[in-house]
Residue frames as qw, qx, qy, qz and C-alpha x, y, z in Angstrom:
[[0.664, -0.436, -0.443, -0.416, 132.67, -13.02, 216.11],
 [0.207, -0.508, 0.601, -0.582, 132.56, -13.01, 219.91],
 [0.482, -0.167, -0.859, 0.025, 132.09, -16.11, 221.98],
 [0.514, -0.660, -0.174, -0.520, 129.43, -15.86, 224.64],
 [0.132, 0.415, -0.746, 0.504, 131.34, -17.93, 227.18],
 [0.801, -0.307, 0.002, -0.514, 128.50, -20.14, 228.40],
 [0.102, 0.358, -0.903, 0.216, 129.81, -22.79, 230.77],
 [0.736, -0.258, -0.508, -0.365, 127.76, -25.90, 231.31],
 [0.403, -0.531, 0.562, -0.489, 127.27, -26.82, 234.93],
 [0.230, 0.103, -0.968, 0.024, 127.66, -30.36, 236.19],
 [0.547, -0.470, -0.604, -0.340, 124.61, -32.21, 237.50],
 [0.544, -0.397, -0.533, 0.511, 125.97, -31.79, 241.04],
 [0.148, -0.071, -0.068, 0.984, 126.33, -28.03, 240.58],
 [0.350, -0.314, -0.456, -0.755, 122.81, -27.80, 239.19],
 [0.597, -0.466, -0.654, -0.003, 121.43, -29.83, 242.08],
 [0.430, -0.327, -0.394, 0.743, 123.20, -27.59, 244.62],
 [0.018, -0.069, -0.141, -0.987, 122.02, -24.41, 242.86],
 [0.469, -0.390, -0.544, -0.577, 118.42, -25.59, 242.76],
 [0.582, -0.441, -0.625, 0.278, 118.53, -26.71, 246.40],
 [0.274, -0.205, -0.240, 0.909, 119.80, -23.28, 247.44],
 [0.213, -0.188, -0.319, -0.904, 117.10, -21.57, 245.39],
 [0.550, -0.452, -0.655, -0.254, 114.45, -23.72, 247.05],
 [0.492, -0.390, -0.523, 0.577, 115.75, -22.82, 250.52],
 [0.087, -0.073, -0.020, 0.993, 115.71, -19.11, 249.70],
 [0.372, -0.291, -0.504, -0.723, 112.20, -19.37, 248.23],
 [0.561, -0.460, -0.686, 0.047, 110.93, -21.25, 251.29],
 [0.354, -0.308, -0.385, 0.795, 112.36, -18.63, 253.66],
 [0.094, -0.042, -0.182, -0.978, 110.74, -15.84, 251.63],
 [0.481, -0.355, -0.611, -0.519, 107.37, -17.58, 251.54],
 [0.524, -0.437, -0.648, 0.338, 107.48, -18.29, 255.28],
 [0.196, -0.210, -0.205, 0.936, 108.26, -14.63, 255.97],
 [0.271, -0.168, -0.379, -0.869, 105.38, -13.57, 253.73],
 [0.543, -0.422, -0.701, -0.191, 103.02, -15.96, 255.52],
 [0.424, -0.382, -0.528, 0.629, 104.09, -14.59, 258.90],
 [0.016, -0.083, 0.018, 0.996, 103.50, -11.02, 257.71],
 [0.412, -0.277, -0.547, -0.675, 100.07, -11.92, 256.36],
 [0.542, -0.433, -0.708, 0.131, 99.16, -13.66, 259.62],
 [0.300, -0.334, -0.352, 0.821, 100.18, -10.49, 261.50],
 [0.218, 0.841, 0.491, -0.060, 98.04, -8.44, 259.14],
 [0.252, -0.672, 0.178, 0.673, 100.92, -6.17, 258.15],
 [0.043, 0.291, -0.641, -0.709, 100.80, -7.06, 254.44],
 [0.749, 0.275, 0.183, -0.575, 97.64, -7.68, 252.43],
 [0.747, 0.029, 0.641, 0.172, 97.60, -11.01, 250.55],
 [0.033, -0.364, 0.561, 0.743, 99.02, -10.81, 247.06],
 [0.717, 0.462, 0.335, -0.399, 96.50, -11.04, 244.26],
 [0.634, 0.046, 0.610, 0.474, 97.42, -12.96, 241.13],
 [0.049, 0.311, -0.327, -0.891, 97.79, -10.89, 237.96],
 [0.658, 0.440, 0.339, -0.508, 94.65, -10.67, 235.89],
 [0.564, 0.090, 0.720, 0.395, 94.55, -12.85, 232.82],
 [0.253, 0.526, -0.196, -0.788, 94.32, -11.16, 229.44],
 [0.262, 0.081, 0.920, 0.279, 92.94, -14.27, 227.71]]
């Protein structure tokens, strides 16, 4: 049987990873907002629900 090798991260590592992900997401969203304001990219439409 093979071991998967999952390593648990410390709370500090998790906090740093999430903070970095938030910064990246914010930069991407700001860039998208700038593009939409310039009119170069149409606003994204949410996927249609299949409910």
